[in-house]
C-alpha positions, 0 to 999 in steps of 0.5 A, spaced: 274 587 292 272 581 287 274 574 289 274 567 285 273 560 288 274 554 284 273 546 285 279 542 286 283 542 279 282 535 275 290 535 274 296 538 277 296 543 271 291 547 275 286 546 269 279 549 271 273 547 268 268 553 266 262 551 270 266 551 277 268 558 277 264 563 281 265 570 282 263 575 287 264 582 287 263 587 293 262 593 288 258 595 283 263 593 277 263 588 273 268 583 277 275 583 275 273 587 269 270 581 265 267 582 258 260 581 259 257 575 255 258 567 255 263 563 255 261 559 249 260 566 245 267 568 247 270 561 244 266 562 238 268 569 237 275 569 240 274 575 244 279 578 248 282 584 251 289 584 253 289 577 250 285 572 246 280 567 250 284 562 246 290 563 250 287 560 256 283 554 253 285 547 254 279 543 252 272 545 248 266 541 249 261 541 243 255 538 241 253 537 234 246 538 231 245 531 231 246 530 238 253 527 238 258 530 244 265 531 242 271 534 246 276 538 242 283 539 244 285 547 243 292 544 240 288 541 235 284 547 233 286 554 229 284 560 231 285 567 229 283 574 231 276 574 232 276 567 229 275 560 231 274 553 227 267 554 230 264 559 225 265 554 219 262 548 223 255 547 219 253 542 224 255 545 231 249 546 235 252 549 241 259 550 245 257 547 252 263 547 256 271 550 256 276 548 261 281 553 262 289 553 264 290 557 269 297 559 270 300 562 277 302 569 276 305 574 281 304 580 277 297 578 275 293 583 280 297 589 278 296 587 271 289 586 272 288 593 275 292 597 270 288 593 265 282 596 269 284 603 269 285 603 262 278 600 260 275 605 264 278 611 261 277 608 254 271 604 254 264 605 257 264 600 263 258 603 266 254 604 260 249 599 257 252 597 250 253 592 245 260 592 246 265 592 241 261 592 235 266 591 229 272 587 228 278 591 226 280 591 219 286 586 219 293 588 216 291 595 215 294 598 222 287 602 223 282 601 229 274 601 227 273 606 232 278 610 229 275 610 222 268 611 225 271 617 229 274 620 222 268 619 219 264 624 224 260 618 227 261 619 234 254 621 237 250 619 231 243 616 233 238 611 231 233 612 236 236 611 243 242 607 239 248 611 239 255 611 237 259 612 243 262 619 244 268 616 248 269 609 244 266 609 237 266 602 236 261 601 242 254 602 241 250 605 247 243 604 249 241 611 251 234 610 253 230 605 250 233 602 244 231 595 241 235 591 236 232 594 230 235 600 232 242 597 234 242 593 227 240 600 223 246 603 226 250 597 225 247 597 217 249 605 216 
């Protein structure tokens, strides 16, 4: 059972700074089925499963290459599918903190469990993967995994890097794969 503890919110809106959340898990799964990665990376790519990172963000703190610290408000930024304004910032050095807006939900645990069941069925939660490698083509009504599957790429390998036999947009390290092999697989 995973549980989270957090410091007192800064406001009555239940905002929770990203740096004060601790997640502990009694089992060997990724707690709560989270997507492995960093909070800054999640904001940079606007990642998500069953939603987008931006849906829960209140503020984002960045540092520019000249050392300037800025606090940006979600409402002032434009995000899209796997896109964020940070990708076009020439002077961005790092995303250093996020504040999330947490909303109470009676059915959150039930939805979380349903998402986890679906993810266990459709994705490789116990494998060493590079995750979902490619963005889905916008406006085409098809998923990258389907395109790879239709092209017969499931199970294709470069060294120890393999296109998953379960979810073709996931690349797996089947042994001692390195970044060169993963990049060669990506470049096919």
